[in-house]
Structures are given as structure tokens and as C-alpha cells.
DSSP file (Angstrom, degrees, kcal/mol; ACC not computed):
  #  RESIDUE AA STRUCTURE BP1 BP2  ACC     N-H-->O    O-->H-N    N-H-->O    O-->H-N    TCO  KAPPA ALPHA  PHI   PSI    X-CA   Y-CA   Z-CA
    1    1 A M              0   0    0      0, 0.0     2,-0.3     0, 0.0    53,-0.2   0.000 360.0 360.0 360.0 149.7    0.0    0.0    0.0
    2    2 A S  E     -A   53   0A   0     51,-2.1    51,-2.7    53,-0.2     2,-0.4  -0.948 360.0-132.2-147.3 170.5    1.1    3.6   -0.6
    3    3 A H  E     -AB  52  24A   0     21,-3.1    21,-2.0    -2,-0.3     2,-0.6  -0.984   4.3-153.9-131.6 132.4   -0.2    7.1   -0.1
    4    4 A L  E     -AB  51  23A   0     47,-2.8    47,-2.2    -2,-0.4     2,-0.5  -0.938  18.2-155.4-106.8 118.1   -0.2   10.0   -2.5
    5    5 A I  E     -AB  50  22A   0     17,-2.1    17,-2.5    -2,-0.6     2,-0.4  -0.832   7.6-167.6-100.8 125.4   -0.2   13.3   -0.6
    6    6 A H  E     +AB  49  21A   0     43,-3.2    43,-2.8    -2,-0.5     2,-0.3  -0.900  14.9 159.4-110.3 138.2   -1.6   16.4   -2.3
    7    7 A Y  E     -AB  48  20A   0     13,-2.2    13,-2.7    -2,-0.4     2,-0.2  -0.989  16.2-157.8-151.6 161.0   -1.1   19.9   -0.9
    8    8 A G        -     0   0    0     39,-0.7    10,-0.2    -2,-0.3     3,-0.1  -0.450  39.6 -51.4-123.1-167.3   -1.3   23.4   -2.3
    9    9 A D  S >  S-     0   0    0      8,-0.5     3,-1.3     1,-0.2    -1,-0.2  -0.250  79.6 -68.9 -66.9 159.7   -0.1   26.9   -1.7
   10   10 A A  T 3  S+     0   0    0      1,-0.2    36,-0.2    28,-0.2    -1,-0.2  -0.170 116.4  10.0 -53.5 139.8   -0.5   28.4    1.8
   11   11 A N  T 3  S+     0   0    0     34,-4.1    -1,-0.2     1,-0.2     2,-0.2   0.689  86.9 143.1  67.3  23.1   -4.1   29.2    2.9
   12   12 A T    <   -     0   0    0     -3,-1.3    -1,-0.2    33,-0.4    -4,-0.1  -0.652  27.7-175.8 -86.7 151.1   -5.8   27.4    0.0
   13   13 A T        +     0   0    0     -2,-0.2    -1,-0.1    33,-0.1    -2,-0.0   0.494  54.3  89.9-126.7  -7.2   -9.0   25.6    0.9
   14   14 A D    >   -     0   0    0      1,-0.1     3,-2.6     3,-0.0     4,-0.2  -0.827  65.0-147.5 -94.7 120.4  -10.0   23.8   -2.4
   15   15 A P  G >  S+     0   0    0      0, 0.0     3,-1.5     0, 0.0    -1,-0.1   0.780  98.9  65.6 -56.8 -24.4   -8.6   20.3   -2.8
   16   16 A H  G 3  S+     0   0    0      1,-0.3    -2,-0.0     3,-0.0     0, 0.0   0.625  93.7  60.4 -73.8 -11.0   -8.4   21.1   -6.6
   17   17 A D  G <  S+     0   0    0     -3,-2.6     2,-1.8     1,-0.1    -8,-0.5   0.327  73.6 109.2 -88.7   1.9   -5.8   23.7   -5.8
   18   18 A A    <   +     0   0    0     -3,-1.5   -10,-0.3     1,-0.2   -11,-0.1  -0.580  36.3 158.7 -84.9  84.1   -3.5   21.1   -4.3
   19   19 A K        +     0   0    0     -2,-1.8     2,-0.3   -13,-0.1   -11,-0.2   0.519  45.4  77.6 -92.3  -5.6   -1.0   21.1   -7.1
   20   20 A Y  E     -B    7   0A   0    -13,-2.7   -13,-2.2    -3,-0.1     2,-0.3  -0.756  63.8-156.9-103.9 152.4    2.1   19.6   -5.2
   21   21 A M  E     -B    6   0A   0     -2,-0.3     2,-0.3   -15,-0.2   -15,-0.2  -0.952  13.6-178.6-132.9 152.8    2.5   16.0   -4.4
   22   22 A G  E     -B    5   0A   0    -17,-2.5   -17,-2.1    -2,-0.3     2,-0.3  -0.823  14.7-144.7-134.7 172.7    4.3   13.8   -2.0
   23   23 A Y  E     +B    4   0A   0     -2,-0.3     2,-0.3   -19,-0.2   -19,-0.2  -0.999  15.3 175.1-148.1 141.9    4.5   10.1   -1.6
   24   24 A S  E     -B    3   0A   0    -21,-2.0   -21,-3.1    -2,-0.3     5,-0.1  -0.996  25.5-162.6-148.7 144.0    4.8    7.6    1.3
   25   25 A E  S    S+     0   0    0     -2,-0.3     2,-0.2   -23,-0.2     4,-0.1   0.242  85.6  49.8-104.8   9.5    4.8    3.9    1.7
   26   26 A T  S    S-     0   0    0      2,-0.4   -23,-0.1   -23,-0.1    -2,-0.0  -0.660 102.3 -93.5-128.1-175.7    4.0    4.2    5.5
   27   27 A N  S    S+     0   0    0     -2,-0.2     2,-0.3   -25,-0.0   -25,-0.0   0.061 100.9  79.5 -93.1  25.4    1.4    6.1    7.4
   28   28 A K        -     0   0    0      2,-0.0    -2,-0.4     0, 0.0     2,-0.3  -0.972  53.3-177.1-130.7 147.6    3.9    9.0    7.9
   29   29 A F        -     0   0    0     -2,-0.3     2,-0.5    -5,-0.1    -5,-0.1  -0.974   7.7-162.6-145.5 132.1    4.9   11.8    5.6
   30   30 A T        -     0   0    0     -2,-0.3     2,-0.7     0, 0.0    -2,-0.0  -0.963  12.7-145.3-117.8 123.2    7.5   14.5    6.2
   31   31 A L        -     0   0    0     -2,-0.5     5,-0.1    -9,-0.1     2,-0.0  -0.775  22.1-136.3 -86.0 116.9    7.5   17.7    4.0
   32   32 A A    >>  -     0   0    0     -2,-0.7     3,-2.1     1,-0.1     4,-0.5  -0.369  22.5-110.5 -70.9 154.6   11.1   18.8    3.5
   33   33 A A  G >4 S+     0   0    0      1,-0.3     3,-1.3     2,-0.2    -1,-0.1   0.864 119.6  59.6 -55.8 -37.1   11.8   22.5    3.9
   34   34 A A  G 34 S+     0   0    0      1,-0.2    -1,-0.3     3,-0.0    -2,-0.0   0.740 100.4  57.0 -62.0 -22.0   12.5   22.6    0.2
   35   35 A G  G <4 S+     0   0    0     -3,-2.1    -1,-0.2     2,-0.1    -2,-0.2   0.564  76.3 112.7 -88.7  -8.4    8.9   21.4   -0.5
   36   36 A I  S << S-     0   0    0     -3,-1.3     3,-0.1    -4,-0.5   -27,-0.1  -0.460  82.3-101.5 -65.7 130.9    7.2   24.2    1.4
   37   37 A P    >   -     0   0    0      0, 0.0     3,-1.9     0, 0.0    -1,-0.1  -0.244  41.8 -99.3 -58.4 139.3    5.3   26.4   -1.1
   38   38 A V  T 3  S+     0   0    0      1,-0.3   -28,-0.2    -3,-0.1     3,-0.1  -0.311 107.6  24.9 -56.2 133.9    7.1   29.6   -2.1
   39   39 A G  T 3  S+     0   0    0      1,-0.3    -1,-0.3    -3,-0.1     2,-0.2   0.325  82.6 140.7  91.6  -4.4    5.8   32.6   -0.2
   40   40 A A    <   -     0   0    0     -3,-1.9    -1,-0.3    -4,-0.1     2,-0.2  -0.507  29.9-177.5 -68.0 132.9    4.5   30.7    2.8
   41   41 A T    >   -     0   0    0     -2,-0.2     3,-2.3    -3,-0.1    48,-0.3  -0.749  37.2 -58.3-129.6 173.2    5.2   32.6    6.0
   42   42 A T  T 3  S+     0   0    0      1,-0.3    -1,-0.1    -2,-0.2     3,-0.1  -0.296 122.9  22.7 -52.8 129.8    4.8   32.2    9.7
   43   43 A G  T 3  S+     0   0    0      1,-0.4    -1,-0.3    -3,-0.0     2,-0.1   0.183  90.8 128.5  93.0 -16.3    1.1   31.7   10.6
   44   44 A D    <   -     0   0    0     -3,-2.3    45,-2.7    44,-0.1     2,-0.4  -0.397  51.2-137.2 -67.9 151.7    0.1   30.4    7.1
   45   45 A K  E     - C   0  88A   0     43,-0.2   -34,-4.1    44,-0.1   -33,-0.4  -0.913  13.0-165.8-114.9 140.1   -1.8   27.1    7.0
   46   46 A I  E     - C   0  87A   0     41,-2.3    41,-2.1    -2,-0.4     2,-0.3  -0.959  13.0-150.8-125.5 111.6   -1.1   24.3    4.4
   47   47 A P  E     - C   0  86A   0      0, 0.0   -39,-0.7     0, 0.0     2,-0.4  -0.635   8.4-153.2 -85.6 141.3   -3.8   21.6    4.2
   48   48 A F  E     -AC   7  85A   0     37,-2.3    36,-2.1    -2,-0.3    37,-0.8  -0.912   7.2-166.6-113.9 140.2   -2.8   18.1    3.1
   49   49 A Y  E     -A    6   0A   0    -43,-2.8   -43,-3.2    -2,-0.4     2,-0.4  -0.935   9.4-152.3-124.8 149.4   -5.1   15.6    1.4
   50   50 A V  E     -A    5   0A   0     -2,-0.3    31,-1.2    32,-0.3     2,-0.4  -0.961  11.0-166.4-129.1 138.3   -4.3   11.9    1.0
   51   51 A Q  E     -A    4   0A   0    -47,-2.2   -47,-2.8    -2,-0.4     2,-0.3  -0.987  18.2-143.8-114.7 131.7   -5.2    9.2   -1.5
   52   52 A A  E     -A    3   0A   0     -2,-0.4    26,-2.3    27,-0.3     2,-0.3  -0.744  15.3-168.4 -94.0 142.9   -4.6    5.6   -0.6
   53   53 A Y  E     -A    2   0A   0    -51,-2.7   -51,-2.1    -2,-0.3    24,-0.1  -0.963  26.4-138.4-129.0 150.1   -3.4    3.0   -3.2
   54   54 A G  S    S+     0   0    0     22,-0.4     2,-0.3    -2,-0.3    23,-0.1   0.326  88.4  51.1 -87.6   8.7   -3.2   -0.7   -3.1
   55   55 A I  S    S-     0   0    0    -53,-0.1     2,-0.2    15,-0.0   -53,-0.2  -0.882  83.3-113.3-134.3 168.6    0.1   -0.7   -4.9
   56   56 A I        -     0   0    0     -2,-0.3   -54,-0.1     1,-0.1    -2,-0.1  -0.578  58.9 -69.4 -92.3 166.1    3.5    1.1   -4.5
   57   57 A A        -     0   0    0     -2,-0.2    -1,-0.1     1,-0.1    10,-0.1  -0.319  38.0-137.6 -58.2 133.4    4.7    3.5   -7.2
   58   58 A P  S    S-     0   0    0      0, 0.0     2,-0.3     0, 0.0    -1,-0.1   0.697  78.2  -9.1 -71.8 -16.0    5.5    1.8  -10.5
   59   59 A S  S    S+     0   0    0      7,-0.2    10,-0.2     6,-0.1    11,-0.2  -0.970  77.3  98.0-163.8 174.0    8.6    3.9  -11.0
   60   60 A G        -     0   0    0     -2,-0.3     3,-0.0     9,-0.1    -3,-0.0  -0.060  42.9-137.0 112.2 151.5   10.6    6.8   -9.8
   61   61 A V  S    S+     0   0    0     -2,-0.1     2,-0.1     0, 0.0    -1,-0.0   0.828  85.7  50.4-104.4 -54.7   13.7    7.5   -7.5
   62   62 A T  S  > S-     0   0    0      1,-0.1     4,-2.4     4,-0.0     5,-0.2  -0.380  90.2-111.1 -82.7 166.5   12.6   10.5   -5.5
   63   63 A N  H  > S+     0   0    0      2,-0.2     4,-2.4     1,-0.2     5,-0.1   0.826 120.1  52.6 -62.7 -34.0    9.4   10.8   -3.6
   64   64 A V  H  > S+     0   0    0      2,-0.2     4,-2.5     1,-0.2    -1,-0.2   0.922 111.2  46.4 -69.0 -44.5    8.1   13.5   -6.1
   65   65 A E  H  > S+     0   0    0      2,-0.2     4,-2.3     1,-0.2    -2,-0.2   0.917 113.1  49.7 -64.9 -42.6    8.9   11.1   -9.1
   66   66 A K  H  X S+     0   0    0     -4,-2.4     4,-2.6     2,-0.2    -2,-0.2   0.927 110.9  50.1 -62.5 -44.4    7.2    8.2   -7.2
   67   67 A A  H  X S+     0   0    0     -4,-2.4     4,-2.7     1,-0.2    -2,-0.2   0.912 112.4  46.4 -62.0 -44.0    4.1   10.5   -6.6
   68   68 A A  H  X S+     0   0    0     -4,-2.5     4,-2.3     2,-0.2    -1,-0.2   0.886 112.0  51.8 -66.5 -35.7    3.9   11.5  -10.2
   69   69 A A  H  X S+     0   0    0     -4,-2.3     4,-0.9   -10,-0.2    -2,-0.2   0.911 113.4  43.4 -64.7 -42.3    4.3    8.0  -11.4
   70   70 A L  H  < S+     0   0    0     -4,-2.6     3,-0.5     1,-0.2     5,-0.3   0.911 112.8  52.3 -70.7 -40.0    1.5    6.8   -9.1
   71   71 A H  H  < S+     0   0    0     -4,-2.7    -2,-0.2     1,-0.2    -1,-0.2   0.878 115.6  41.1 -58.2 -40.8   -0.7    9.8  -10.0
   72   72 A D  H  < S+     0   0    0     -4,-2.3    -1,-0.2    -5,-0.2    -2,-0.2   0.556  92.9 107.6 -88.6  -7.4   -0.3    9.0  -13.8
   73   73 A A  S  < S-     0   0    0     -4,-0.9     2,-1.9    -3,-0.5    -3,-0.0  -0.324  82.7-113.4 -71.2 155.3   -0.6    5.3  -13.5
   74   74 A D  S    S+     0   0    0      2,-0.1     2,-0.3    -2,-0.0    -1,-0.1  -0.464  80.1 111.5 -88.8  65.8   -3.7    3.6  -14.7
   75   75 A V        -     0   0    0     -2,-1.9     2,-0.5    -5,-0.3    -2,-0.0  -0.962  67.2-118.5-136.7 153.7   -4.7    2.5  -11.2
   76   76 A E        -     0   0    0     -2,-0.3   -22,-0.4   -22,-0.0     2,-0.2  -0.802  28.8-172.4 -96.9 129.2   -7.6    3.6   -9.0
   77   77 A G        -     0   0    0     -2,-0.5   -24,-0.2     1,-0.2     3,-0.1  -0.613  34.4 -84.1-106.1 172.9   -6.9    5.3   -5.7
   78   78 A S        -     0   0    0    -26,-2.3    -1,-0.2    -2,-0.2     3,-0.1  -0.153  56.8 -83.0 -65.2 169.9   -9.3    6.2   -3.0
   79   79 A A        -     0   0    0      1,-0.1   -27,-0.3   -28,-0.1    -1,-0.1  -0.348  60.3 -86.1 -64.6 158.7  -11.2    9.5   -3.0
   80   80 A W        -     0   0    0    -29,-0.1   -29,-0.2    -3,-0.1    -1,-0.1  -0.428  48.7-125.7 -60.8 140.3   -9.2   12.5   -1.7
   81   81 A S        -     0   0    0    -31,-1.2     3,-0.1     1,-0.1    -1,-0.1  -0.341  26.1 -96.3 -77.6 168.6   -9.6   12.7    2.0
   82   82 A T  S    S-     0   0    0      1,-0.2   -32,-0.3   -33,-0.1     2,-0.3  -0.385  74.6 -60.2 -70.0 168.3  -10.8   15.8    3.8
   83   83 A P        -     0   0    0      0, 0.0   -34,-0.2     0, 0.0    -1,-0.2  -0.370  61.1-175.3 -55.0 116.2   -7.8   17.9    5.0
   84   84 A V  S    S+     0   0    0    -36,-2.1     2,-0.4     1,-0.3   -35,-0.1   0.764  70.9  18.1 -86.4 -28.5   -6.1   15.3    7.3
   85   85 A V  E     -C   48   0A   0    -37,-0.8   -37,-2.3    -3,-0.1     2,-0.6  -0.991  61.8-167.5-140.3 132.3   -3.5   17.6    8.5
   86   86 A E  E     -C   47   0A   0     -2,-0.4     2,-0.4   -39,-0.2   -41,-0.0  -0.912  20.1-155.6-124.5 104.6   -3.4   21.4    8.3
   87   87 A V  E     -C   46   0A   0    -41,-2.1   -41,-2.3    -2,-0.6     2,-0.6  -0.651   4.8-150.6 -85.2 132.1    0.0   22.6    9.2
   88   88 A T  E      C   45   0A   0     -2,-0.4   -43,-0.2   -43,-0.2   -46,-0.1  -0.897 360.0 360.0 -97.2 122.8    0.6   26.0   10.6
   89   89 A I              0   0    0    -45,-2.7   -44,-0.1    -2,-0.6    -1,-0.1   0.459 360.0 360.0 -76.9 360.0    4.0   27.4    9.6
């Protein structure tokens, strides 16, 4: 099983604006400092949405490459979750 994590720019509320992706094969995900959206500042909130998949990513070396490969694969994932974590910077 794997998880595709979607997130957007700071203070967005529409899941369709979640244009960034992350990937995890566990129930944990850490967003590296380099992945924080440009322009996010102290007090901003970033909502994260998760899709679960019954497979691991079909290709990719980095988590971003794996996320893109899973996103583009011809496999069905769960519906997007409600914001499961809303991080305040």
C-alpha cells in the first residue's frame, strides 16, 4: 500500500488547488523544507489531502517522481480525504 499526498499553496481551501504531491509507503509523511510552497510565511496554513493506493509507485527514484508515477498510472486510488493535517508554519 502507498499514499499519495496532495497539498497546495498556503491558505488554500479547495482540494483542486492542491498542485504539489508527496509520496509515502508508510502512514507518515515529512515535508522537507524545500517542499514548502514559495511565499508561505509564519502563521500560514497548508492543508494536506491523502489518497490511498493498493500498490507502490510503479517507478521513480525521489518521492516526487514516485508521486507523479502513481498519479499518472492507470490505477484507481481512494477518493481524496478531507484535509487530514493542516500545518501552521
